[in-house]
N, C-alpha and C positions, 0 to 999 in steps of 0.2 A: 613581496607580491605573492606570498604563500596563499593557497586556497583559491587562486584564480582557476577558473574552469573553462575549458574549451569544448564546444559541442561540434563534432564533425559527423553529420548524419546521425547515426545512433551511437557514435563513439563519444565518450565523455572522459576527460582527463584533467585531474588536478595535479600540478607539478609535485611529484613525490620526492622524499629524501632519496639519495643525497644531493638532489639537484634543486631543492627549493631555497628560499631565502635564508634559511638557517645554515646552509652550507658554508664552509670556510673558503669557498671558491673565490677566484680573483678575476673572473670575466663572465659574461653572459653569452649564451647561444640562443638566438631567437628563432622560433619556428615560423613558417609562412603564415600560420594562423595566429601569431602574436604571443605565444607563450615563451617565457624566459626561463632557461635552464641555467642555473648558476653552477659553474664547474671550475675545477682547478686546472690551470694550464700545465702545471708540473705533472699532474696525473695523466693528462691526455697527450702531451707532446711526444711521448715515447710509444704511444699505442699504434700510430700509423703515420706514414709519410705525409698524408693529407694534413693532419694537425701539426706536424712538425713544420711544414711550409706555412700554414696559417698563422702560427704563433712566432715564427722565427724573427720577424721584424719588430715585434713589440719589446719594450723594455722588460726586464725580468720581474719587476714589481709594478703595481699600479695603485693609484689612489683608491681608498675604500669609499670615497665620496662618489666618484664617477668611474665605475669599472668599464673596461673595454667591452664593446658589444659587437657580436658577429651575427649577421643575418643569413639564414639558410632558406633555400627554396623547397624545404621539406615540411610537411605537416608535423604537428607535435608527436603523433604516435610513431612516426618513422624516426624522427630525431631522438626521441626517447629510446627507441629500440637500438639505435646506433650507439648511444651512450651506455646502455646496459651491456651490450656485447663488448665494448672497448674499455669501459671504466673499471679500474682495478678494485672494485668494491662489490660486496654481496648485496643483492636486492631481493626482497621477499617474493616478488613476482617476476618471472622471466617473460621473454617475448612470446608471441603466439605464432602460429604457422604462417599467417598472412604477412606479419611483420618480417619473419625470416625470409620469405620469398622476396619481399621488397629489398631486403638487405643483400640477398644474393645478387639481385639485379644491379645493385649499387656497389658491389664489392670493389670493382675497379675504380669507380668515381672517388670513393673515400679511402682507397688503398687499405682495405680491411685485411689484415694478415690472414693467411690460410689457417693458422693455428686457432685464431679467434673464431673464424667462421666454422671450422670443424667442431670446435667446442659447442657453438650454438646449435649446429645440426645435431650433435650427439645428445644434447638436452632434449630437443624436440623428438628425435627418433626414440630415445630412451623412454620418455613418458608415454609414448604410444605403443612401444614394444612390450613393456613390462606388465601392462594391465590385461584383463581378459579380452579387451577389444580396443582398437584405436579410439582415443578421445577426440581427436581432430579429424578433419575430412581425410578419409583414407586415400583418396586420389592424390591429394597434395603430399601427404607424408610418404607415400610410395615413391612419388616423383622426386621428392627431396632426398630420400634415402638413396635412390638410384644415382642422382647427380653427384653424390660424394662417395659412391661405391660401398655403401653399407649392405653387403651381400646378404648376410644373415637376416637383416631387417627387411629388405625388400622381398625376400622369399617368404617371410612371415606375413608381411602386409598383403601379399598377393592372394592369400586365402580369404581375405576380406573383400576382394574385388569382384567376386562372382556375380553379384547383383548389379554391378556398374554397367551401364549401356556403352559398350565400346564402339558402337556405331554412331554415337552422338558426336558431332564434329567438335563441339566445345570441350568435350571430355578428351578427345584425341589431342586437341591443341594444348590443353592443360598438361597432360601427361608428357608429351614430347617437349613442349616449351619449358616446363619446370624441371624436367630431368636432363634436358640438353641432348637427348639421344632418342632416335626413332626405335632403337632396340628395346627400350623400356616398354613401348607399345607393342612391338612385335612379340616380346616375351609373353604378354598377356593374351594376345590373339592365338599364339601357339598353344598356350595352356587351354584356352577354350576348345581348340581343335582336339587336343589330347583327351579332354573330358568327354567330348561328344563321341569320339571313337570308343572310349572306355565304357560307355553305357552298355555296349554289348555284353561286357563281363558282368554287369549288374543283372541284366536280363537272364543270362545263362545261369546265374546263381539261383534263380527262382524256378528253373526247370519247367518252363511253360508247356513244352510239348508233352511232358509227362502228366501235367495236372490240369490242363484245359479240358473242359467237358466236351463230349462229342459234337454238340451243336456249334461250339466255338472253335473247333479244330477240324471241322469237316472240309473246309476250303481254305486255300491260301489267303484269299481275300479277307475272310473273317479272322483268320489267325493273325495276320499281320496288322489288321486294324486294332486288335486288342494289344498286340506287342507295342504298337505306336502309343496307345494310351498308357501302358506301363512305363514306357520311356519318358513320356511327359511327366508322369508322377515322380519318377526317379530323378529326373532333371531338376524339378522343383525342390524335392527333398534334399538334394545334394548341394543346394545353394548355400547352406549353412557353412560357416568356416570350419566347424568341427562337428560334422554330422555323427550322430550316435543312434544306433539301431538297437532297440530293446525287443521289438517285435516286427518281423518282416512286413506283415500286411499293414500294420498301423503306420510303419515308417513310410510306406508308399501310399497310404490312404486307400487301401484296397478293402479294408474291413471296417466295421462300425455301423452305426445307424445310416440309413440311406441318405439322409440330408447332409451328413458329414463326410460322405465319401468323396475323395478326389476323383475316383474312377467309378463309373457305374458298373458294378460287378455282378456276375452271375453266382448265385449261391451254390451251384453244382460244381463250378470250377474250384479247384483246390480243396474240395470238401474232404478228401481222404489224405491230404498232404500232412507230412510230419512237420508241424510248425516250428518246433525247436531246431530241427535239422536245417530247414530252409533259412531260419533266422541266423544261424551260425554261418551258413554259406554266404548269406547276404552281408553279414558283418565282415567276413574275410574279404569279400569283394570290395566293400567300402574302404577298407584299410589299404587296398591296392589302388584305389581310385585317385587320379591326379588331383591334388589340392593346391600345389604351389608351382611357381614357375621353374623351369629348368634352364632357361637362358639367363645368365647373370651379367651384371655390370662388368666392364673390362677392368676398371680400377678396383682396388681393394682398400677400403677405409683404413683397416689396421696397418696395411703396408705403408699407406700414406702417412699415418700418424707416427710411425717409427722413424720417418725421415726428420722429424722435428725434435 
């Protein structure tokens, strides 16, 4: 039955090796959408208690004409993911984040060993951790990393969460639901609070009282109105996971052609400022600016792995 294709919404799957008809397997696992995965009972029986119970009452060998068939209430993409995680063979493509989340929710149902699940999590976390930016949805990889105690990883992923709307209920539900802990969400909200407080250090580095022109520093109302605009510019510029400052005014959008300015700026303000000095001060302030969470998962992935 090789080459059979199942269409699940936008998902398309042809049964791949080593689960296709060319497999030397001795039974079929059939998904809820009708795809047959040919597997070896000998290879699966020791991977989890679920398959040990499933195969226990069958004779050790079966006719090659009519192999035993087991029907699952899982779609092909989930059954395939389960086999990839449990089957003792290498496959060219590993599971994706959504499949991993589905398996985490089914870990007890299929008695997936913690070692197998930790390996799957490590693959997903690793491919998102080692690149310049996560390749999967950062909300999901952050939550998955937290659920298994990958402290270094969740700290790293948190710097890519600055643009995520933490007030959106669906985001809150995903973070807490997939991580299994409200602390994963609290860690992010605490980081937002720290970043907002630390904006004062960014403003201080620019020495506004020294460099605002007389008309814009003559009253507290005018002064703080411009401070508010600089804070908004800084807040936006610092959303980048790795903010880099080559020029203080360009970083904040305070200089350049009028149509490209983030802040409508007065040409008299900062007209006598030492740009290099201010840029160095701002760069130092950015280095001190909070970019990652300080609250960590209670469990440590490496300590857990050492148990096995």
